PATOR-552063 format. One record per residue (C-alpha): residue number from 0; x, y, z. Coordinates in nm, 2 decimals, m for minus. Each point is the difference from the previous one (the first is absolute). Example, Ala and Ser with C-alpha at 12.3 -4.5 7.8 and 13.67 -1.06 7.14 Angstrom:
2
> i_east_north_up
> 0_1.23_m0.45_0.78
> 1_0.14_0.34_m0.07
//
This chain:
455
> i_east_north_up
> 0_m2.88_m0.13_m1.11
> 1_0.29_m0.24_0.02
> 2_m0.01_m0.37_m0.03
> 3_0.21_m0.10_0.26
> 4_m0.03_m0.38_m0.04
> 5_0.12_0.08_m0.40
> 6_0.29_0.23_0.13
> 7_0.12_m0.24_0.26
> 8_0.07_m0.24_m0.27
> 9_0.32_0.23_m0.07
> 10_0.15_m0.13_0.33
> 11_0.33_m0.16_m0.05
> 12_0.34_0.03_0.12
> 13_0.19_0.30_m0.11
> 14_0.25_0.22_0.17
> 15_m0.07_0.34_0.15
> 16_0.24_0.20_m0.20
> 17_0.23_0.16_0.22
> 18_0.31_m0.05_m0.21
> 19_m0.01_m0.12_m0.34
> 20_0.19_m0.24_m0.09
> 21_m0.17_m0.14_0.32
> 22_0.21_m0.14_0.30
> 23_0.01_m0.35_m0.10
> 24_0.19_0.07_m0.34
> 25_0.28_0.12_0.23
> 26_0.31_m0.19_m0.04
> 27_0.28_m0.09_0.22
> 28_0.22_0.08_m0.24
> 29_m0.05_0.36_0.07
> 30_0.21_0.05_0.30
> 31_0.16_0.23_0.22
> 32_0.29_0.10_m0.26
> 33_m0.29_0.05_m0.25
> 34_m0.19_0.25_0.24
> 35_0.35_0.19_0.09
> 36_0.03_0.10_m0.41
> 37_m0.37_0.07_0.01
> 38_0.07_0.26_0.29
> 39_0.28_0.17_m0.12
> 40_m0.18_0.04_m0.33
> 41_m0.32_0.17_0.14
> 42_m0.11_0.31_m0.19
> 43_0.15_0.30_0.22
> 44_m0.33_0.16_m0.08
> 45_m0.23_m0.21_0.16
> 46_m0.10_0.00_0.35
> 47_0.02_m0.26_0.29
> 48_m0.31_m0.19_0.13
> 49_0.13_m0.19_0.30
> 50_m0.20_m0.33_0.19
> 51_0.12_m0.19_0.30
> 52_m0.13_m0.29_0.11
> 53_m0.09_m0.08_0.35
> 54_m0.09_m0.33_m0.01
> 55_m0.08_m0.11_0.39
> 56_m0.34_m0.10_0.13
> 57_m0.11_m0.13_0.35
> 58_m0.25_m0.24_m0.22
> 59_m0.13_m0.11_m0.31
> 60_m0.31_0.17_m0.19
> 61_m0.10_m0.28_m0.21
> 62_m0.09_0.20_m0.28
> 63_0.35_0.14_m0.02
> 64_0.23_m0.03_m0.30
> 65_0.28_0.19_0.11
> 66_0.34_m0.10_0.10
> 67_m0.03_m0.02_0.40
> 68_0.21_m0.15_0.29
> 69_m0.19_m0.10_0.26
> 70_0.16_0.12_0.35
> 71_m0.04_0.16_0.35
> 72_0.39_0.03_0.06
> 73_0.15_0.38_0.01
> 74_0.31_m0.11_m0.10
> 75_m0.07_m0.13_m0.33
> 76_m0.10_0.33_m0.10
> 77_0.28_0.16_0.15
> 78_0.18_m0.23_m0.19
> 79_m0.19_0.09_m0.34
> 80_0.10_0.34_0.01
> 81_0.35_m0.06_0.04
> 82_m0.05_m0.19_m0.34
> 83_m0.20_0.28_m0.16
> 84_0.30_0.21_0.08
> 85_0.22_m0.25_m0.16
> 86_m0.19_0.02_m0.31
> 87_0.01_0.40_m0.03
> 88_0.35_0.02_0.10
> 89_0.04_m0.28_m0.32
> 90_m0.27_0.17_m0.26
> 91_0.16_0.35_0.11
> 92_0.34_m0.12_m0.19
> 93_m0.19_m0.02_m0.32
> 94_m0.30_0.23_0.01
> 95_m0.01_0.37_0.01
> 96_m0.17_0.06_0.30
> 97_0.01_0.38_m0.03
> 98_m0.26_m0.03_m0.24
> 99_m0.37_0.17_0.04
> 100_m0.21_m0.24_0.22
> 101_m0.38_0.01_m0.07
> 102_m0.12_m0.29_0.17
> 103_0.07_m0.21_0.32
> 104_m0.23_m0.27_0.13
> 105_0.03_m0.24_0.28
> 106_m0.20_m0.35_m0.09
> 107_0.00_m0.30_0.19
> 108_m0.07_m0.22_0.20
> 109_m0.12_0.21_0.23
> 110_0.23_0.34_0.00
> 111_m0.15_0.12_0.34
> 112_0.07_m0.35_0.16
> 113_0.34_0.17_0.03
> 114_0.04_0.21_0.31
> 115_0.00_0.37_m0.02
> 116_0.36_0.02_0.07
> 117_0.05_m0.25_m0.29
> 118_m0.18_0.20_m0.24
> 119_0.18_0.28_0.11
> 120_0.34_m0.14_m0.08
> 121_m0.11_m0.11_m0.35
> 122_m0.12_0.33_m0.09
> 123_0.31_0.19_0.12
> 124_0.21_m0.28_m0.19
> 125_m0.18_0.03_m0.32
> 126_0.06_0.40_0.00
> 127_0.38_m0.08_0.06
> 128_0.03_m0.16_m0.31
> 129_m0.24_0.23_m0.22
> 130_0.00_0.34_0.09
> 131_m0.19_0.18_m0.26
> 132_m0.38_m0.08_0.08
> 133_m0.22_0.21_m0.24
> 134_m0.21_0.25_0.24
> 135_m0.32_m0.17_m0.15
> 136_0.14_m0.35_0.03
> 137_m0.25_m0.27_0.09
> 138_0.08_m0.16_0.30
> 139_m0.21_m0.26_0.09
> 140_m0.07_m0.34_0.24
> 141_m0.23_m0.29_m0.01
> 142_m0.15_m0.04_0.40
> 143_m0.19_m0.30_0.18
> 144_m0.24_0.21_0.21
> 145_0.09_m0.26_0.29
> 146_0.34_0.09_m0.03
> 147_m0.03_0.38_0.02
> 148_0.08_0.22_0.33
> 149_0.04_0.39_0.00
> 150_0.34_m0.05_0.04
> 151_0.05_m0.15_m0.33
> 152_m0.20_0.29_m0.13
> 153_0.23_0.24_0.16
> 154_0.30_m0.17_m0.17
> 155_m0.15_m0.01_m0.34
> 156_m0.10_0.38_0.02
> 157_0.34_0.08_0.08
> 158_0.13_m0.17_m0.26
> 159_m0.21_0.14_m0.26
> 160_m0.26_m0.25_m0.08
> 161_m0.27_0.14_m0.16
> 162_m0.21_m0.30_m0.13
> 163_m0.14_m0.28_0.17
> 164_m0.17_m0.35_m0.10
> 165_m0.21_m0.15_0.25
> 166_m0.07_m0.38_m0.05
> 167_m0.39_m0.09_0.06
> 168_m0.11_m0.29_m0.28
> 169_m0.31_m0.01_0.18
> 170_m0.20_0.06_0.33
> 171_m0.21_m0.28_0.02
> 172_0.09_m0.18_0.27
> 173_m0.06_m0.36_m0.15
> 174_0.22_0.08_m0.29
> 175_0.29_0.15_0.24
> 176_0.00_m0.34_0.20
> 177_0.05_m0.20_m0.30
> 178_0.25_0.20_m0.12
> 179_0.18_0.02_0.33
> 180_0.00_0.38_0.05
> 181_m0.28_0.09_0.24
> 182_0.03_0.41_m0.01
> 183_m0.31_0.19_0.14
> 184_m0.13_0.33_m0.18
> 185_0.06_0.20_0.33
> 186_0.36_m0.09_m0.03
> 187_0.02_0.09_m0.37
> 188_m0.17_0.28_0.06
> 189_0.22_0.13_0.28
> 190_0.34_m0.04_m0.21
> 191_m0.16_0.19_m0.27
> 192_m0.10_0.27_0.24
> 193_0.35_m0.02_0.15
> 194_0.14_0.06_m0.32
> 195_m0.24_0.31_m0.11
> 196_0.13_0.15_0.36
> 197_0.36_0.02_m0.16
> 198_m0.12_0.15_m0.30
> 199_0.08_m0.28_m0.24
> 200_m0.07_0.10_m0.38
> 201_m0.14_m0.32_m0.13
> 202_m0.15_m0.27_0.16
> 203_m0.11_m0.35_m0.17
> 204_m0.19_m0.29_0.10
> 205_0.07_m0.32_m0.18
> 206_m0.32_m0.23_m0.02
> 207_0.00_m0.36_m0.15
> 208_m0.27_m0.20_m0.21
> 209_m0.04_m0.34_m0.03
> 210_0.11_m0.13_0.35
> 211_m0.18_m0.27_0.19
> 212_m0.33_0.04_0.10
> 213_m0.04_0.34_m0.16
> 214_m0.36_0.03_m0.14
> 215_m0.11_0.29_m0.22
> 216_m0.20_0.10_0.30
> 217_0.25_m0.02_0.25
> 218_0.27_0.21_m0.20
> 219_m0.27_0.25_m0.05
> 220_m0.02_0.05_0.36
> 221_0.41_0.04_m0.04
> 222_m0.02_0.26_m0.24
> 223_m0.26_0.19_0.20
> 224_0.26_0.01_0.30
> 225_0.32_0.10_m0.22
> 226_m0.22_0.28_m0.12
> 227_m0.03_0.14_0.34
> 228_0.36_0.01_0.06
> 229_0.04_0.26_m0.31
> 230_0.33_m0.12_m0.13
> 231_0.18_0.20_m0.27
> 232_0.06_m0.32_m0.23
> 233_m0.14_m0.33_0.00
> 234_0.13_m0.30_m0.14
> 235_m0.20_m0.32_m0.06
> 236_0.18_m0.28_m0.09
> 237_m0.08_m0.35_m0.17
> 238_0.08_m0.29_0.25
> 239_0.27_m0.21_m0.16
> 240_m0.03_m0.32_0.12
> 241_0.35_m0.19_m0.06
> 242_0.03_m0.29_0.23
> 243_0.25_m0.17_m0.23
> 244_0.21_0.31_0.10
> 245_m0.08_0.10_0.37
> 246_m0.05_m0.27_0.25
> 247_m0.19_0.23_0.24
> 248_m0.30_m0.03_m0.28
> 249_m0.04_m0.36_0.05
> 250_m0.15_0.09_0.33
> 251_m0.32_0.17_m0.22
> 252_m0.29_m0.24_m0.07
> 253_m0.03_0.05_m0.37
> 254_m0.37_m0.10_0.00
> 255_m0.06_0.32_0.23
> 256_0.13_0.26_m0.29
> 257_m0.27_0.18_m0.20
> 258_m0.07_m0.09_m0.35
> 259_0.17_0.16_m0.29
> 260_m0.37_0.17_m0.10
> 261_m0.04_0.13_0.38
> 262_0.33_0.13_m0.04
> 263_m0.10_0.18_m0.31
> 264_m0.31_0.17_0.19
> 265_0.19_0.11_0.31
> 266_0.25_0.16_m0.24
> 267_m0.26_0.18_m0.22
> 268_m0.20_0.08_0.35
> 269_0.34_0.17_0.11
> 270_0.09_0.21_m0.29
> 271_m0.35_0.10_m0.04
> 272_0.01_0.08_0.42
> 273_0.33_0.17_0.04
> 274_m0.08_0.23_m0.35
> 275_m0.32_0.08_0.13
> 276_0.14_0.12_0.34
> 277_0.25_0.26_m0.17
> 278_0.30_m0.25_m0.12
> 279_0.13_m0.01_m0.32
> 280_0.12_m0.37_m0.10
> 281_0.40_m0.01_m0.10
> 282_0.12_m0.30_m0.19
> 283_m0.14_m0.34_0.10
> 284_m0.05_m0.01_0.33
> 285_0.07_0.37_0.15
> 286_m0.25_0.25_0.10
> 287_0.10_0.37_0.07
> 288_m0.17_0.37_0.10
> 289_m0.04_0.21_m0.32
> 290_0.30_0.21_0.17
> 291_0.27_m0.26_0.01
> 292_0.29_m0.02_m0.21
> 293_m0.08_m0.35_m0.13
> 294_m0.32_0.15_m0.13
> 295_0.16_0.28_m0.17
> 296_0.24_m0.23_m0.17
> 297_m0.27_m0.23_m0.13
> 298_m0.15_0.28_m0.13
> 299_0.29_0.12_m0.21
> 300_0.09_m0.35_m0.08
> 301_0.33_0.00_0.19
> 302_m0.10_m0.26_0.29
> 303_0.28_m0.28_0.04
> 304_0.01_m0.34_0.16
> 305_0.29_m0.17_0.16
> 306_0.06_m0.23_0.31
> 307_m0.12_0.30_0.21
> 308_m0.32_m0.05_m0.15
> 309_m0.16_0.32_m0.23
> 310_0.23_0.31_0.02
> 311_0.05_0.34_m0.12
> 312_0.37_m0.04_0.00
> 313_0.05_m0.19_m0.34
> 314_0.38_0.13_m0.07
> 315_0.15_m0.16_0.28
> 316_0.20_m0.26_0.05
> 317_m0.11_m0.20_0.29
> 318_0.29_m0.15_0.22
> 319_m0.10_m0.29_0.22
> 320_0.16_m0.09_0.33
> 321_m0.02_m0.29_0.22
> 322_m0.16_m0.32_0.00
> 323_m0.15_m0.11_m0.33
> 324_m0.01_0.35_m0.11
> 325_m0.02_0.10_m0.37
> 326_0.18_0.27_m0.16
> 327_m0.10_0.15_m0.37
> 328_0.16_0.21_m0.24
> 329_m0.13_0.06_m0.40
> 330_0.11_m0.32_m0.10
> 331_0.07_m0.23_0.28
> 332_m0.14_m0.16_0.31
> 333_0.22_m0.13_0.33
> 334_m0.10_m0.18_0.27
> 335_0.14_m0.09_0.34
> 336_0.01_m0.34_0.14
> 337_m0.32_m0.12_0.18
> 338_0.17_m0.22_0.26
> 339_0.17_0.17_0.28
> 340_0.29_m0.20_0.03
> 341_0.11_0.07_m0.36
> 342_m0.08_0.37_0.05
> 343_0.25_0.01_0.27
> 344_0.25_m0.24_m0.15
> 345_0.01_0.23_m0.26
> 346_0.05_0.29_0.17
> 347_0.27_m0.17_0.20
> 348_0.20_m0.04_m0.30
> 349_0.01_0.39_m0.12
> 350_m0.28_m0.12_m0.28
> 351_m0.33_0.17_m0.08
> 352_m0.27_m0.26_0.10
> 353_m0.12_m0.03_m0.36
> 354_m0.20_m0.34_m0.05
> 355_m0.11_0.05_m0.36
> 356_m0.12_0.26_m0.24
> 357_m0.06_0.09_m0.37
> 358_0.13_0.24_m0.27
> 359_m0.27_0.10_m0.23
> 360_0.05_m0.05_m0.38
> 361_m0.21_0.23_m0.28
> 362_m0.30_m0.20_0.02
> 363_0.01_m0.03_0.35
> 364_m0.01_0.41_0.03
> 365_m0.28_0.03_m0.24
> 366_m0.21_m0.21_0.16
> 367_0.08_0.12_0.31
> 368_m0.09_0.32_m0.11
> 369_m0.35_m0.10_m0.13
> 370_m0.11_m0.25_0.31
> 371_0.11_0.31_0.25
> 372_m0.20_0.25_m0.22
> 373_m0.30_m0.22_0.02
> 374_0.04_m0.13_0.39
> 375_0.05_0.40_0.08
> 376_m0.24_0.19_m0.21
> 377_m0.23_m0.26_m0.16
> 378_0.07_0.14_m0.32
> 379_0.28_0.00_m0.28
> 380_0.13_0.26_m0.24
> 381_0.11_m0.22_m0.27
> 382_0.16_0.30_m0.19
> 383_0.22_0.09_0.32
> 384_0.11_m0.37_m0.01
> 385_0.07_m0.01_m0.37
> 386_0.19_0.34_0.03
> 387_0.22_m0.09_0.31
> 388_0.10_m0.36_m0.14
> 389_0.01_0.06_m0.35
> 390_m0.28_m0.27_m0.09
> 391_m0.34_m0.05_m0.16
> 392_m0.21_m0.09_0.25
> 393_m0.25_m0.20_m0.20
> 394_0.26_m0.22_m0.16
> 395_0.24_m0.08_0.32
> 396_m0.31_m0.06_0.19
> 397_m0.21_m0.17_m0.26
> 398_m0.11_m0.30_0.19
> 399_m0.05_0.17_0.32
> 400_m0.26_0.21_m0.15
> 401_m0.18_m0.30_m0.11
> 402_0.03_m0.13_0.31
> 403_m0.16_0.31_0.18
> 404_m0.33_m0.03_m0.25
> 405_m0.15_m0.22_0.23
> 406_0.01_0.30_0.24
> 407_m0.11_0.23_m0.23
> 408_m0.31_m0.22_m0.11
> 409_m0.09_m0.05_0.38
> 410_0.01_0.41_0.01
> 411_0.28_0.03_0.25
> 412_0.21_0.20_m0.21
> 413_0.06_0.19_m0.34
> 414_0.27_m0.02_m0.26
> 415_0.07_0.26_m0.24
> 416_0.30_0.10_m0.23
> 417_0.13_0.23_0.27
> 418_m0.10_m0.17_0.32
> 419_m0.12_m0.28_0.23
> 420_m0.26_0.15_0.23
> 421_m0.15_m0.22_0.33
> 422_m0.31_0.09_0.15
> 423_m0.10_m0.04_0.31
> 424_m0.13_m0.38_m0.01
> 425_0.30_m0.10_m0.16
> 426_0.22_0.17_0.27
> 427_m0.09_m0.26_0.22
> 428_0.17_m0.23_m0.25
> 429_0.28_0.14_m0.08
> 430_0.28_m0.24_0.09
> 431_m0.20_m0.24_m0.26
> 432_0.03_0.31_m0.26
> 433_0.36_0.07_0.04
> 434_0.08_m0.41_0.00
> 435_0.00_m0.02_m0.37
> 436_0.29_0.24_m0.03
> 437_0.23_m0.22_0.26
> 438_0.21_m0.22_m0.22
> 439_0.12_m0.20_0.26
> 440_m0.37_m0.15_0.11
> 441_m0.04_m0.07_m0.35
> 442_0.28_m0.30_0.06
> 443_m0.15_m0.11_0.27
> 444_m0.33_m0.26_m0.01
> 445_m0.28_0.14_0.18
> 446_m0.06_m0.30_0.27
> 447_0.38_0.06_0.06
> 448_0.02_0.39_0.10
> 449_0.07_0.04_0.36
> 450_m0.20_0.34_0.08
> 451_m0.28_0.10_0.16
> 452_m0.32_0.04_m0.14
> 453_m0.12_0.30_m0.19
> 454_m0.37_0.03_0.14
//
């Protein structure tokens, strides 16, 4: 029996570790010249993963932490496509675009807020630069069921999209009204059935717990409805309430947010619910059917984590295109400008729109490997880390292992000479367990950390 009240005390500001070092550590001294140098020196044997940010939405969803531009004007979207082409023209001068592409992802915003003709134009444009898509490439798109017609699906199918992720968040009307996103179950079901009719290989549903007016009882109803949709994958995200970063979140009444104790109850029940009904837990917030490649990867300890979430494509260089997109190589991160005016100005001056980034040092690389393996697989192969980086783990991480003792005492993990193994209860606190290995976080007083709560 889990003592939810006790474990709710672990709720504190902490990173989600989609990267390490985390985005606050990116510096403007890493500029377009820095990025060009990295692109020219990418390992020729590594495949490419492409991310395109399509930032437009008609109106704000108050829970959303993405970089979004609100508009109803078609000409803004047409203009953006022209700038995507400018960025591709520039990047193709420094990046070997003949490399094998194993992933392409459209994120947003709302990618299907673009018209079918615009999505077709973008897709054709991409393949005019990147001609070598792997025959088993994962080509995916995020979808808001409220902006999804058959004509969208026809264009996505025509261009080889084989994975679709539907944003749901919660089916409770009171919750939907509070987050300014009313979306009926019937609307979502119709969208998923449409995708199925085009033989989409993998359908994902995104849910969020921790939203205003959510209760344990109300979320159980959402889980029942979600299960009936028979998705191949499910994502269950902890709502990141960061009103100091996202003005739209200030419209949420914080007194209506569920407590940390309630959120842990929801999370524990959700894990049990999905695993009882044929799904396997993947990483800290994903679930997949047992025949899914993500589950097969975690069985082998080969699951990876990047800005596109959990993936089997670990040996790739991620190239981000578009407003605020982040690129990731073996030893660097580079992020585009967040403001459209700066993004366009840079490209108008024939400069890649890099706002900031970071070059990883040797300590960063070691800690990155440790944190990402824990986040992805809930266990760490210590001899593998020692061999890869030529360190003695117990000496290099002496203070970190001491910090982990409290988690071991609370029966959340086991530490041995060869491994750190996080159990099912500990997996709900995996961000907390990864935090001791974050050397940058140690330099920030706890009351000054600008991250969402871990619970």
